[in-house]
C-alpha positions in Angstrom: 306.0 194.9 -10.9 304.5 192.2 -12.2 306.5 189.4 -14.1 303.9 187.9 -15.9 304.7 188.3 -19.7 302.0 189.6 -21.1 300.3 192.1 -17.9 298.4 194.5 -18.8 296.1 196.8 -15.8 292.0 196.0 -16.3 290.3 198.1 -18.1 286.2 200.3 -17.1 284.8 198.6 -18.9 281.9 201.2 -20.2 278.6 199.8 -21.0 276.1 201.7 -23.4 272.8 202.7 -22.2 271.0 200.1 -23.9 273.1 197.3 -21.8 272.2 199.5 -18.6 268.9 199.9 -19.1 268.5 195.6 -19.2 270.0 195.0 -16.5 267.6 197.4 -14.5 264.8 195.7 -16.2 266.2 191.8 -14.8 266.5 194.0 -11.2 262.9 195.3 -11.9 261.6 191.9 -12.2 263.4 190.1 -9.4 262.4 192.9 -7.0 258.5 192.2 -8.6 258.9 188.2 -7.7 260.8 188.6 -4.3 257.1 191.1 -4.0 254.7 188.7 -4.8 256.1 185.9 -2.4 256.2 187.7 0.3 252.7 188.9 0.0 251.3 184.7 -1.0 253.4 184.0 2.0 251.6 186.6 4.4 248.3 186.5 2.7 248.3 182.4 3.8 249.4 182.9 6.9 246.5 185.4 7.1 244.6 182.6 6.0 245.7 179.4 9.0 244.9 182.8 11.8 241.1 183.3 10.0 241.0 179.2 9.5 242.3 178.7 12.5 239.4 181.6 13.8 237.7 179.7 11.7 237.2 176.9 13.7 237.6 177.5 17.4 233.9 180.2 16.0 232.5 176.8 14.5 234.2 174.6 17.3 232.2 177.0 20.2 228.8 177.7 18.0 229.0 173.2 17.7 229.5 173.6 22.0 226.5 175.9 22.2 224.2 173.9 19.5 224.9 171.0 22.1 223.9 172.8 25.0 220.7 173.8 23.9 219.7 170.1 22.5 220.7 168.7 25.9 218.7 170.9 28.3 215.5 170.1 25.7 216.8 166.4 27.5 214.2 166.2 31.1 216.9 163.1 31.8 219.9 166.1 31.7 219.5 166.9 35.1 218.7 163.4 37.2 221.7 162.2 38.4 221.2 158.5 38.4 222.0 158.5 34.1 225.5 159.4 34.5 227.3 157.2 36.1 230.6 156.6 38.1 233.7 156.0 36.8 237.3 154.6 38.0 240.3 156.5 36.5 241.1 153.7 33.6 237.2 154.7 32.5 238.6 158.3 32.5 242.0 157.5 30.2 239.6 155.1 27.6 237.4 158.0 27.3 240.5 160.6 26.3 242.1 158.4 24.8 239.4 158.3 21.7 236.4 161.8 22.9 234.3 160.9 19.8 234.2 157.2 21.0 232.9 158.6 23.7 230.0 161.3 23.0 227.0 160.9 24.0 228.2 159.3 27.0 226.9 160.2 30.8 229.8 160.5 33.4 230.5 162.4 36.8 233.4 164.0 37.3 235.2 166.2 39.8 237.6 169.3 39.1 238.8 172.6 39.9 238.0 175.1 38.3 240.8 177.6 37.3 239.8 180.2 34.5 236.4 181.5 34.6 235.7 184.5 33.9 233.5 187.1 31.6 236.6 186.9 28.5 235.4 183.2 28.7 232.3 183.6 28.6 229.7 182.9 31.5 228.0 179.7 30.2 232.0 177.8 30.3 234.9 177.5 31.8 238.3 175.7 31.8 238.9 173.5 35.0 241.3 170.5 35.6 239.1 167.6 36.7 239.2 164.1 37.3 237.6 161.4 39.5 239.2 161.8 42.9 236.5 163.3 44.9 239.7 164.2 46.8 240.8 167.1 43.9 244.3 165.0 43.9 245.2 164.0 40.3 242.5 165.7 38.6 244.9 167.1 36.0 242.8 167.0 33.2 242.1 170.2 32.2 238.8 169.8 30.9 236.5 172.4 29.0 233.1 172.9 30.3 230.0 173.8 28.7 226.8 175.0 30.3 223.5 177.4 31.2 224.7 180.9 32.7 221.7 180.8 35.1 223.5 177.3 36.0 226.9 178.1 36.2 226.1 181.8 37.9 227.5 180.9 41.6 230.7 179.1 40.5 233.7 181.2 39.9 238.2 181.2 40.2 239.0 178.4 42.6 236.0 176.6 43.5 235.5 172.9 43.0 233.2 170.8 41.9 231.1 168.1 41.5 230.0 168.1 37.2 227.9 165.7 35.8 228.1 166.1 32.4 228.0 164.7 28.6 230.7 163.9 26.9 231.4 166.3 24.0 234.5 165.8 22.0 237.3 168.6 21.9 237.7 172.0 21.8 240.7 174.4 20.8 242.1 177.5 22.6 244.4 179.2 21.5 246.8 180.2 24.6 248.3 184.3 25.9 251.3 182.6 24.8 249.6 182.3 20.7 249.2 178.3 21.4 247.1 176.7 20.2 246.2 173.9 22.6 243.1 171.5 22.6 240.6 169.1 25.2 238.2 167.0 26.4 235.2 169.4 26.4 231.8 168.3 27.9 228.8 169.1 29.1 227.8 170.4 31.9 224.0 168.3 33.5 223.8 168.7 36.8 226.9 171.5 39.3 227.9 171.3 42.7 230.3 173.0 45.7 232.3 169.5 46.4 232.3 168.8 49.6 
């Protein structure tokens, strides 16, 4: 027995139907608020995914437009209009691609992704200024005329006369957005 004076066991409290109805209304309101919050959060996530996709499609179209505009320039196929640059010069270009937009340079590289999924007018390559491909580790997105790129495949070492064209973002297989420098190809040939 309990030694405390005046102790009584708890009595069961019974609720009236009106009190039960009020409790259920409160629970329903909380459930609606939680459901609405989940829907809003899901839509925000979709908007961010769509926004990323929209940006990629816009940048893709801009690169095609730039390529088409450049290919009307007769000097694009003249190697003397491009400059050989040092590794340091290349780092300066990479530091601020927008400031270097339109600059014509010579790059060497190794194609590491070139298939129908990427497109017949573009590929990804490790590029740099070394003629031996040693140290050419900067990943880059390169865009060119599909007819000009037709002989090239993944694994080819190339010499490219390119125009600096900002940056390009894409989503990797691991669902990570990656941004790399983008170059428009004026001339491409197999590296010696």
